[in-house]
C-alpha positions in Angstrom: -10.5 3.8 1.9 -9.9 0.9 -0.1 -8.2 0.8 -3.7 -7.6 4.3 -3.4 -6.9 5.5 -7.3 -9.6 3.1 -8.7 -13.1 3.0 -9.2 -15.4 4.8 -6.5 -12.5 6.1 -4.4 -11.3 9.3 -5.2 -10.1 12.8 -3.9 -13.5 14.4 -3.4 -14.1 11.1 -1.5 -11.4 11.5 0.3 -12.8 15.3 1.0 -15.5 14.0 2.2 -15.6 11.2 4.4 -13.9 10.7 7.4 -10.8 8.2 6.8 -7.5 7.4 8.8 -6.4 4.7 6.4 -6.3 5.1 2.5 -5.2 1.7 0.9 -3.3 2.6 -2.6 -4.5 0.2 -5.5 -2.2 -2.5 -6.8 -2.8 -1.6 -10.6 0.0 1.6 -9.6 2.9 -1.1 -9.2 1.7 -3.5 -12.0 4.0 -3.5 -15.0 1.3 -1.6 -17.0 1.7 2.1 -17.1 1.9 3.3 -20.9 2.3 7.1 -20.5 4.8 6.1 -17.3 2.7 8.1 -14.3 2.3 5.6 -11.6 5.9 5.7 -10.3 5.1 9.9 -9.6 1.4 9.5 -9.1 2.3 7.3 -6.0 4.2 9.7 -4.4 2.5 12.4 -5.1 -0.6 10.4 -3.3 1.8 9.2 -0.8 3.1 12.9 -0.1 -0.9 14.2 0.0 -1.5 10.9 2.7 0.9 11.8 5.3 0.4 15.7 4.8 -3.0 14.9 6.0 -1.7 12.5 8.8 -3.3 9.3 7.0 -1.7 6.2 7.4 -0.8 4.8 4.0 -0.8 1.0 3.0 0.3 -0.2 -0.8 -0.9 -3.5 -1.7 0.3 -5.8 -4.1 3.9 -5.4 -3.5 6.2 -8.1 -5.2 9.8 -7.2 -5.3 12.4 -5.4 -3.0 12.7 -2.6 -5.3 8.9 -1.7 -4.9 9.1 -1.6 -1.4 12.2 0.2 -1.5 10.9 3.0 -3.2 7.6 3.0 -1.4 9.6 3.6 1.7 11.6 6.3 -0.1 8.2 7.6 -0.4 7.2 7.8 3.2 5.0 4.9 2.5 4.9 3.1 6.0 3.0 -0.1 5.4 3.0 -2.3 2.8 1.0 -5.9 1.8 2.0 -8.5 -1.3 3.7 -11.4 -2.3 6.8 -9.9 -1.4 6.0 -10.4 2.3 3.7 -13.3 2.2 1.5 -15.3 0.0 -2.6 -15.7 1.3 -2.6 -17.8 4.3 -5.3 -19.3 6.7 -5.2 -17.6 10.1 -3.7 -20.9 11.5 -0.8 -20.1 9.1 -0.6 -16.8 9.9 -1.0 -16.9 13.9 1.7 -19.9 13.5 3.8 -17.5 11.5 3.4 -14.7 14.0 4.4 -17.3 17.1 7.6 -17.4 14.9 8.7 -14.2 14.0 7.5 -13.0 18.1 10.2 -16.1 18.6 12.7 -15.1 16.7 13.2 -11.2 18.2 
């Protein structure tokens, strides 16, 4: 379920739709958090997803601090500028080749 926490994704959709993965909306990691609730919501959604044996992906990770926080909450997958900027398929293939060679 893409962009969980926004638009049409909701707890009811999660209850009624067969999903194996939740992709958390990037706005949970944005600087705008007027009521200071985003971090706690992220923690609870990740915990809930883990209890339901769902894979959890956080999108919009831009800093080491965000990465560490999400890992601490039990989020095992992430994407965002912290890891890489958008790239063409050929560039991505080359990146994977280099990483494989290094490991």
